[in-house]
N, CA, C and O atoms as a GROMACS GRO file, in nm:
protein
  436
    1UNK      N    1   7.526  10.040  -4.067
    1UNK     CA    2   7.498  10.052  -4.209
    1UNK      C    3   7.360   9.991  -4.237
    1UNK      O    4   7.329   9.882  -4.190
    2UNK      N    5   7.280  10.060  -4.311
    2UNK     CA    6   7.144  10.018  -4.343
    2UNK      C    7   7.148   9.914  -4.455
    2UNK      O    8   7.221   9.930  -4.553
    3UNK      N    9   7.069   9.808  -4.440
    3UNK     CA   10   7.064   9.707  -4.546
    3UNK      C   11   6.922   9.695  -4.599
    3UNK      O   12   6.826   9.728  -4.530
    4UNK      N   13   6.910   9.648  -4.721
    4UNK     CA   14   6.778   9.629  -4.781
    4UNK      C   15   6.697   9.529  -4.701
    4UNK      O   16   6.576   9.544  -4.688
    5UNK      N   17   6.762   9.426  -4.647
    5UNK     CA   18   6.691   9.326  -4.567
    5UNK      C   19   6.627   9.390  -4.446
    5UNK      O   20   6.510   9.363  -4.417
    6UNK      N   21   6.699   9.475  -4.373
    6UNK     CA   22   6.642   9.541  -4.256
    6UNK      C   23   6.533   9.639  -4.295
    6UNK      O   24   6.435   9.653  -4.222
    7UNK      N   25   6.548   9.708  -4.408
    7UNK     CA   26   6.443   9.798  -4.455
    7UNK      C   27   6.315   9.720  -4.482
    7UNK      O   28   6.207   9.763  -4.442
    8UNK      N   29   6.327   9.606  -4.548
    8UNK     CA   30   6.211   9.522  -4.576
    8UNK      C   31   6.148   9.471  -4.447
    8UNK      O   32   6.026   9.469  -4.435
    9UNK      N   33   6.230   9.432  -4.352
    9UNK     CA   34   6.179   9.382  -4.224
    9UNK      C   35   6.101   9.490  -4.152
    9UNK      O   36   5.999   9.461  -4.089
   10UNK      N   37   6.147   9.613  -4.161
   10UNK     CA   38   6.076   9.723  -4.095
   10UNK      C   39   5.940   9.746  -4.160
   10UNK      O   40   5.841   9.769  -4.090
   11UNK      N   41   5.934   9.740  -4.291
   11UNK     CA   42   5.806   9.755  -4.362
   11UNK      C   43   5.710   9.645  -4.320
   11UNK      O   44   5.593   9.671  -4.294
   12UNK      N   45   5.758   9.521  -4.313
   12UNK     CA   46   5.675   9.409  -4.268
   12UNK      C   47   5.624   9.433  -4.126
   12UNK      O   48   5.509   9.402  -4.097
   13UNK      N   49   5.709   9.487  -4.039
   13UNK     CA   50   5.668   9.510  -3.900
   13UNK      C   51   5.552   9.608  -3.895
   13UNK      O   52   5.455   9.586  -3.822
   14UNK      N   53   5.560   9.715  -3.970
   14UNK     CA   54   5.453   9.814  -3.973
   14UNK      C   55   5.326   9.751  -4.029
   14UNK      O   56   5.218   9.771  -3.974
   15UNK      N   57   5.338   9.674  -4.138
   15UNK     CA   58   5.223   9.608  -4.198
   15UNK      C   59   5.159   9.509  -4.101
   15UNK      O   60   5.036   9.503  -4.092
   16UNK      N   61   5.240   9.432  -4.029
   16UNK     CA   62   5.187   9.331  -3.936
   16UNK      C   63   5.106   9.397  -3.826
   16UNK      O   64   4.997   9.350  -3.793
   17UNK      N   65   5.157   9.504  -3.770
   17UNK     CA   66   5.085   9.574  -3.663
   17UNK      C   67   4.955   9.632  -3.716
   17UNK      O   68   4.851   9.623  -3.650
   18UNK      N   69   4.960   9.692  -3.832
   18UNK     CA   70   4.840   9.751  -3.891
   18UNK      C   71   4.737   9.643  -3.922
   18UNK      O   72   4.618   9.662  -3.896
   19UNK      N   73   4.781   9.530  -3.976
   19UNK     CA   74   4.690   9.420  -4.006
   19UNK      C   75   4.621   9.369  -3.880
   19UNK      O   76   4.499   9.347  -3.881
   20UNK      N   77   4.697   9.352  -3.773
   20UNK     CA   78   4.639   9.302  -3.648
   20UNK      C   79   4.541   9.401  -3.587
   20UNK      O   80   4.435   9.362  -3.539
   21UNK      N   81   4.576   9.529  -3.589
   21UNK     CA   82   4.486   9.630  -3.532
   21UNK      C   83   4.356   9.639  -3.612
   21UNK      O   84   4.248   9.652  -3.554
   22UNK      N   85   4.367   9.632  -3.743
   22UNK     CA   86   4.248   9.636  -3.828
   22UNK      C   87   4.159   9.515  -3.801
   22UNK      O   88   4.037   9.529  -3.786
   23UNK      N   89   4.218   9.397  -3.795
   23UNK     CA   90   4.141   9.274  -3.770
   23UNK      C   91   4.077   9.278  -3.632
   23UNK      O   92   3.961   9.238  -3.616
   24UNK      N   93   4.149   9.326  -3.531
   24UNK     CA   94   4.097   9.331  -3.394
   24UNK      C   95   3.981   9.430  -3.384
   24UNK      O   96   3.886   9.406  -3.309
   25UNK      N   97   3.988   9.540  -3.457
   25UNK     CA   98   3.880   9.639  -3.454
   25UNK      C   99   3.753   9.581  -3.515
   25UNK      O  100   3.643   9.611  -3.468
   26UNK      N  101   3.767   9.500  -3.619
   26UNK     CA  102   3.651   9.442  -3.686
   26UNK      C  103   3.595   9.321  -3.611
   26UNK      O  104   3.474   9.299  -3.609
   27UNK      N  105   3.683   9.244  -3.549
   27UNK     CA  106   3.642   9.122  -3.479
   27UNK      C  107   3.720   9.113  -3.348
   27UNK      O  108   3.827   9.052  -3.346
   28UNK      N  109   3.669   9.172  -3.239
   28UNK     CA  110   3.742   9.172  -3.111
   28UNK      C  111   3.779   9.033  -3.061
   28UNK      O  112   3.879   9.019  -2.991
   29UNK      N  113   3.703   8.930  -3.096
   29UNK     CA  114   3.734   8.794  -3.052
   29UNK      C  115   3.867   8.742  -3.103
   29UNK      O  116   3.922   8.647  -3.048
   30UNK      N  117   3.918   8.805  -3.207
   30UNK     CA  118   4.045   8.762  -3.265
   30UNK      C  119   4.161   8.781  -3.166
   30UNK      O  120   4.265   8.716  -3.179
   31UNK      N  121   4.144   8.871  -3.070
   31UNK     CA  122   4.251   8.900  -2.975
   31UNK      C  123   4.287   8.780  -2.888
   31UNK      O  124   4.397   8.775  -2.833
   32UNK      N  125   4.198   8.682  -2.875
   32UNK     CA  126   4.226   8.565  -2.791
   32UNK      C  127   4.288   8.449  -2.870
   32UNK      O  128   4.318   8.345  -2.813
   33UNK      N  129   4.308   8.467  -3.000
   33UNK     CA  130   4.370   8.362  -3.081
   33UNK      C  131   4.520   8.355  -3.054
   33UNK      O  132   4.586   8.458  -3.045
   34UNK      N  133   4.574   8.233  -3.040
   34UNK     CA  134   4.719   8.221  -3.019
   34UNK      C  135   4.795   8.245  -3.150
   34UNK      O  136   4.747   8.212  -3.258
   35UNK      N  137   4.912   8.303  -3.138
   35UNK     CA  138   5.002   8.321  -3.252
   35UNK      C  139   5.138   8.266  -3.214
   35UNK      O  140   5.178   8.271  -3.098
   36UNK      N  141   5.208   8.214  -3.311
   36UNK     CA  142   5.343   8.162  -3.288
   36UNK      C  143   5.445   8.266  -3.330
   36UNK      O  144   5.435   8.325  -3.438
   37UNK      N  145   5.543   8.288  -3.245
   37UNK     CA  146   5.652   8.379  -3.276
   37UNK      C  147   5.781   8.298  -3.287
   37UNK      O  148   5.801   8.201  -3.214
   38UNK      N  149   5.867   8.339  -3.377
   38UNK     CA  150   5.999   8.280  -3.391
   38UNK      C  151   6.100   8.388  -3.356
   38UNK      O  152   6.088   8.502  -3.402
   39UNK      N  153   6.199   8.353  -3.276
   39UNK     CA  154   6.306   8.446  -3.242
   39UNK      C  155   6.425   8.415  -3.333
   39UNK      O  156   6.481   8.306  -3.328
   40UNK      N  157   6.461   8.512  -3.415
   40UNK     CA  158   6.572   8.494  -3.509
   40UNK      C  159   6.698   8.556  -3.450
   40UNK      O  160   6.705   8.676  -3.425
   41UNK      N  161   6.797   8.470  -3.429
   41UNK     CA  162   6.923   8.513  -3.369
   41UNK      C  163   7.024   8.553  -3.475
   41UNK      O  164   7.101   8.646  -3.455
   42UNK      N  165   7.023   8.486  -3.587
   42UNK     CA  166   7.118   8.514  -3.694
   42UNK      C  167   7.102   8.413  -3.806
   42UNK      O  168   7.015   8.326  -3.800
   43UNK      N  169   7.184   8.426  -3.906
   43UNK     CA  170   7.176   8.336  -4.022
   43UNK      C  171   7.316   8.306  -4.072
   43UNK      O  172   7.413   8.375  -4.039
   44UNK      N  173   7.325   8.204  -4.153
   44UNK     CA  174   7.451   8.168  -4.217
   44UNK      C  175   7.420   8.098  -4.348
   44UNK      O  176   7.307   8.055  -4.371
   45UNK      N  177   7.519   8.086  -4.432
   45UNK     CA  178   7.504   8.014  -4.559
   45UNK      C  179   7.611   7.905  -4.563
   45UNK      O  180   7.728   7.929  -4.533
   46UNK      N  181   7.568   7.786  -4.602
   46UNK     CA  182   7.659   7.672  -4.615
   46UNK      C  183   7.649   7.614  -4.755
   46UNK      O  184   7.547   7.627  -4.822
   47UNK      N  185   7.756   7.549  -4.797
   47UNK     CA  186   7.746   7.468  -4.918
   47UNK      C  187   7.681   7.335  -4.880
   47UNK      O  188   7.673   7.302  -4.761
   48UNK      N  189   7.637   7.261  -4.977
   48UNK     CA  190   7.580   7.128  -4.950
   48UNK      C  191   7.685   7.041  -4.881
   48UNK      O  192   7.653   6.967  -4.788
   49UNK      N  193   7.809   7.050  -4.926
   49UNK     CA  194   7.917   6.971  -4.867
   49UNK      C  195   7.934   7.006  -4.719
   49UNK      O  196   7.948   6.917  -4.635
   50UNK      N  197   7.933   7.137  -4.687
   50UNK     CA  198   7.946   7.179  -4.547
   50UNK      C  199   7.828   7.131  -4.464
   50UNK      O  200   7.845   7.087  -4.350
   51UNK      N  201   7.709   7.138  -4.521
   51UNK     CA  202   7.589   7.090  -4.452
   51UNK      C  203   7.599   6.941  -4.420
   51UNK      O  204   7.568   6.898  -4.309
   52UNK      N  205   7.643   6.864  -4.517
   52UNK     CA  206   7.656   6.719  -4.497
   52UNK      C  207   7.768   6.684  -4.401
   52UNK      O  208   7.770   6.574  -4.346
   53UNK      N  209   7.861   6.776  -4.379
   53UNK     CA  210   7.973   6.751  -4.288
   53UNK      C  211   7.943   6.788  -4.143
   53UNK      O  212   8.026   6.763  -4.055
   54UNK      N  213   7.826   6.845  -4.116
   54UNK     CA  214   7.793   6.885  -3.978
   54UNK      C  215   7.784   6.763  -3.887
   54UNK      O  216   7.736   6.657  -3.927
   55UNK      N  217   7.830   6.780  -3.765
   55UNK     CA  218   7.818   6.675  -3.664
   55UNK      C  219   7.789   6.739  -3.529
   55UNK      O  220   7.771   6.860  -3.520
   56UNK      N  221   7.784   6.659  -3.425
   56UNK     CA  222   7.746   6.709  -3.292
   56UNK      C  223   7.848   6.806  -3.233
   56UNK      O  224   7.817   6.872  -3.134
   57UNK      N  225   7.966   6.816  -3.289
   57UNK     CA  226   8.068   6.910  -3.240
   57UNK      C  227   8.080   7.035  -3.328
   57UNK      O  228   8.159   7.124  -3.298
   58UNK      N  229   8.003   7.042  -3.435
   58UNK     CA  230   8.012   7.154  -3.529
   58UNK      C  231   7.963   7.283  -3.465
   58UNK      O  232   7.870   7.283  -3.385
   59UNK      N  233   8.027   7.392  -3.502
   59UNK     CA  234   7.985   7.526  -3.460
   59UNK      C  235   7.963   7.607  -3.587
   59UNK      O  236   8.052   7.617  -3.672
   60UNK      N  237   7.844   7.666  -3.599
   60UNK     CA  238   7.813   7.749  -3.715
   60UNK      C  239   7.833   7.895  -3.678
   60UNK      O  240   7.779   7.941  -3.578
   61UNK      N  241   7.910   7.969  -3.758
   61UNK     CA  242   7.928   8.112  -3.736
   61UNK      C  243   7.810   8.184  -3.799
   61UNK      O  244   7.781   8.167  -3.917
   62UNK      N  245   7.742   8.265  -3.718
   62UNK     CA  246   7.627   8.341  -3.765
   62UNK      C  247   7.669   8.482  -3.804
   62UNK      O  248   7.781   8.525  -3.774
   63UNK      N  249   7.579   8.553  -3.870
   63UNK     CA  250   7.605   8.690  -3.914
   63UNK      C  251   7.572   8.792  -3.806
   63UNK      O  252   7.542   8.908  -3.838
   64UNK      N  253   7.575   8.751  -3.680
   64UNK     CA  254   7.539   8.841  -3.570
   64UNK      C  255   7.636   8.822  -3.454
   64UNK      O  256   7.695   8.715  -3.437
   65UNK      N  257   7.652   8.927  -3.375
   65UNK     CA  258   7.733   8.920  -3.254
   65UNK      C  259   7.645   8.874  -3.138
   65UNK      O  260   7.522   8.882  -3.147
   66UNK      N  261   7.706   8.825  -3.032
   66UNK     CA  262   7.633   8.770  -2.918
   66UNK      C  263   7.539   8.872  -2.854
   66UNK      O  264   7.436   8.834  -2.798
   67UNK      N  265   7.574   8.999  -2.860
   67UNK     CA  266   7.490   9.101  -2.794
   67UNK      C  267   7.403   9.180  -2.893
   67UNK      O  268   7.342   9.280  -2.855
   68UNK      N  269   7.397   9.137  -3.019
   68UNK     CA  270   7.310   9.202  -3.116
   68UNK      C  271   7.163   9.176  -3.082
   68UNK      O  272   7.131   9.072  -3.026
   69UNK      N  273   7.075   9.270  -3.114
   69UNK     CA  274   6.931   9.246  -3.093
   69UNK      C  275   6.884   9.127  -3.178
   69UNK      O  276   6.938   9.101  -3.286
   70UNK      N  277   6.783   9.057  -3.129
   70UNK     CA  278   6.720   8.948  -3.203
   70UNK      C  279   6.589   8.999  -3.260
   70UNK      O  280   6.533   9.097  -3.210
   71UNK      N  281   6.540   8.935  -3.364
   71UNK     CA  282   6.413   8.973  -3.425
   71UNK      C  283   6.306   8.873  -3.386
   71UNK      O  284   6.330   8.752  -3.387
   72UNK      N  285   6.186   8.923  -3.351
   72UNK     CA  286   6.071   8.837  -3.326
   72UNK      C  287   5.986   8.839  -3.452
   72UNK      O  288   5.943   8.945  -3.498
   73UNK      N  289   5.964   8.722  -3.508
   73UNK     CA  290   5.892   8.710  -3.635
   73UNK      C  291   5.758   8.641  -3.615
   73UNK      O  292   5.748   8.541  -3.545
   74UNK      N  293   5.657   8.697  -3.679
   74UNK     CA  294   5.527   8.632  -3.690
   74UNK      C  295   5.513   8.600  -3.838
   74UNK      O  296   5.488   8.688  -3.920
   75UNK      N  297   5.530   8.473  -3.873
   75UNK     CA  298   5.541   8.437  -4.014
   75UNK      C  299   5.671   8.495  -4.067
   75UNK      O  300   5.778   8.471  -4.011
   76UNK      N  301   5.662   8.571  -4.175
   76UNK     CA  302   5.783   8.634  -4.231
   76UNK      C  303   5.795   8.781  -4.193
   76UNK      O  304   5.875   8.854  -4.250
   77UNK      N  305   5.714   8.824  -4.096
   77UNK     CA  306   5.713   8.965  -4.058
   77UNK      C  307   5.780   8.989  -3.923
   77UNK      O  308   5.752   8.919  -3.825
   78UNK      N  309   5.870   9.087  -3.919
   78UNK     CA  310   5.932   9.126  -3.792
   78UNK      C  311   5.830   9.209  -3.716
   78UNK      O  312   5.784   9.312  -3.765
   79UNK      N  313   5.794   9.164  -3.595
   79UNK     CA  314   5.696   9.237  -3.515
   79UNK      C  315   5.759   9.306  -3.395
   79UNK      O  316   5.697   9.392  -3.333
   80UNK      N  317   5.883   9.268  -3.361
   80UNK     CA  318   5.952   9.332  -3.249
   80UNK      C  319   6.099   9.294  -3.255
   80UNK      O  320   6.140   9.204  -3.328
   81UNK      N  321   6.177   9.365  -3.177
   81UNK     CA  322   6.319   9.333  -3.158
   81UNK      C  323   6.343   9.324  -3.009
   81UNK      O  324   6.274   9.387  -2.929
   82UNK      N  325   6.442   9.244  -2.972
   82UNK     CA  326   6.469   9.227  -2.830
   82UNK      C  327   6.610   9.181  -2.805
   82UNK      O  328   6.691   9.168  -2.897
   83UNK      N  329   6.639   9.155  -2.676
   83UNK     CA  330   6.769   9.104  -2.638
   83UNK      C  331   6.749   8.976  -2.558
   83UNK      O  332   6.655   8.964  -2.480
   84UNK      N  333   6.839   8.880  -2.579
   84UNK     CA  334   6.829   8.753  -2.508
   84UNK      C  335   6.864   8.773  -2.362
   84UNK      O  336   6.960   8.843  -2.328
   85UNK      N  337   6.785   8.711  -2.274
   85UNK     CA  338   6.808   8.717  -2.129
   85UNK      C  339   6.783   8.579  -2.070
   85UNK      O  340   6.715   8.496  -2.129
   86UNK      N  341   6.841   8.556  -1.953
   86UNK     CA  342   6.812   8.434  -1.878
   86UNK      C  343   6.691   8.460  -1.790
   86UNK      O  344   6.688   8.560  -1.718
   87UNK      N  345   6.592   8.372  -1.796
   87UNK     CA  346   6.472   8.390  -1.714
   87UNK      C  347   6.496   8.334  -1.574
   87UNK      O  348   6.586   8.253  -1.553
   88UNK      N  349   6.414   8.379  -1.480
   88UNK     CA  350   6.430   8.335  -1.341
   88UNK      C  351   6.338   8.219  -1.307
   88UNK      O  352   6.317   8.189  -1.190
   89UNK      N  353   6.284   8.153  -1.407
   89UNK     CA  354   6.196   8.039  -1.384
   89UNK      C  355   6.275   7.925  -1.319
   89UNK      O  356   6.398   7.929  -1.314
   90UNK      N  357   6.205   7.826  -1.270
   90UNK     CA  358   6.272   7.711  -1.211
   90UNK      C  359   6.243   7.590  -1.298
   90UNK      O  360   6.131   7.540  -1.291
   91UNK      N  361   6.333   7.541  -1.378
   91UNK     CA  362   6.472   7.583  -1.390
   91UNK      C  363   6.484   7.708  -1.478
   91UNK      O  364   6.394   7.739  -1.556
   92UNK      N  365   6.597   7.781  -1.463
   92UNK     CA  366   6.618   7.900  -1.547
   92UNK      C  367   6.612   7.863  -1.695
   92UNK      O  368   6.646   7.752  -1.735
   93UNK      N  369   6.570   7.958  -1.774
   93UNK     CA  370   6.559   7.935  -1.918
   93UNK      C  371   6.603   8.057  -1.995
   93UNK      O  372   6.664   8.149  -1.940
   94UNK      N  373   6.572   8.056  -2.121
   94UNK     CA  374   6.610   8.165  -2.211
   94UNK      C  375   6.486   8.245  -2.244
   94UNK      O  376   6.380   8.188  -2.271
   95UNK      N  377   6.497   8.377  -2.243
   95UNK     CA  378   6.386   8.464  -2.276
   95UNK      C  379   6.431   8.579  -2.364
   95UNK      O  380   6.549   8.590  -2.397
   96UNK      N  381   6.337   8.664  -2.400
   96UNK     CA  382   6.366   8.782  -2.482
   96UNK      C  383   6.305   8.903  -2.414
   96UNK      O  384   6.185   8.907  -2.389
   97UNK      N  385   6.388   9.003  -2.384
   97UNK     CA  386   6.340   9.132  -2.333
   97UNK      C  387   6.314   9.219  -2.455
   97UNK      O  388   6.405   9.245  -2.534
   98UNK      N  389   6.190   9.265  -2.470
   98UNK     CA  390   6.152   9.346  -2.586
   98UNK      C  391   6.214   9.485  -2.573
   98UNK      O  392   6.203   9.550  -2.469
   99UNK      N  393   6.279   9.529  -2.681
   99UNK     CA  394   6.337   9.664  -2.680
   99UNK      C  395   6.266   9.757  -2.778
   99UNK      O  396   6.276   9.879  -2.765
  100UNK      N  397   6.195   9.702  -2.875
  100UNK     CA  398   6.115   9.785  -2.965
  100UNK      C  399   6.008   9.697  -3.030
  100UNK      O  400   6.028   9.577  -3.050
  101UNK      N  401   5.896   9.760  -3.063
  101UNK     CA  402   5.783   9.687  -3.119
  101UNK      C  403   5.741   9.750  -3.251
  101UNK      O  404   5.730   9.872  -3.262
  102UNK      N  405   5.718   9.668  -3.349
  102UNK     CA  406   5.667   9.698  -3.483
  102UNK      C  407   5.683   9.842  -3.528
  102UNK      O  408   5.795   9.886  -3.553
  103UNK      N  409   5.574   9.917  -3.540
  103UNK     CA  410   5.578  10.052  -3.597
  103UNK      C  411   5.664  10.145  -3.515
  103UNK      O  412   5.708  10.249  -3.564
  104UNK      N  413   5.690  10.110  -3.390
  104UNK     CA  414   5.776  10.192  -3.304
  104UNK      C  415   5.922  10.161  -3.328
  104UNK      O  416   6.009  10.216  -3.260
  105UNK      N  417   5.951  10.074  -3.423
  105UNK     CA  418   6.087  10.030  -3.451
  105UNK      C  419   6.175  10.150  -3.482
  105UNK      O  420   6.145  10.228  -3.572
  106UNK      N  421   6.284  10.165  -3.407
  106UNK     CA  422   6.376  10.276  -3.432
  106UNK      C  423   6.514  10.227  -3.471
  106UNK      O  424   6.593  10.305  -3.527
  107UNK      N  425   6.547  10.101  -3.444
  107UNK     CA  426   6.678  10.046  -3.479
  107UNK      C  427   6.676  10.004  -3.624
  107UNK      O  428   6.621   9.900  -3.658
  108UNK      N  429   6.735  10.085  -3.710
  108UNK     CA  430   6.732  10.057  -3.854
  108UNK      C  431   6.868  10.014  -3.906
  108UNK      O  432   6.892  10.019  -4.026
  109UNK      N  433   6.957   9.970  -3.818
  109UNK     CA  434   7.090   9.931  -3.864
  109UNK      C  435   7.092   9.794  -3.924
  109UNK      O  436   7.197   9.746  -3.967
   0.00000   0.00000   0.00000
């Protein structure tokens, strides 16, 4: 089912890619600037009382299933979607395999 939130995220993804391409065309040096990405796994809403009751054993139920795609955000813009994977680094860690990028976004659910 399509949601307004996902529709907005898709528009942001297209805008982010266009903004970066335009900036890079005008100033090629911008391509070496670092950017921070946030991987969004899911969200939840709590009351203040529930928030204050959290402890080290608390589990928060998110609005996503374990195998749902995650969103990669640059600021408030979705720039890609991916799936969580275990990396083969030493020690192993958590990574994201990209499944779609910005304007190429096809998952609109």
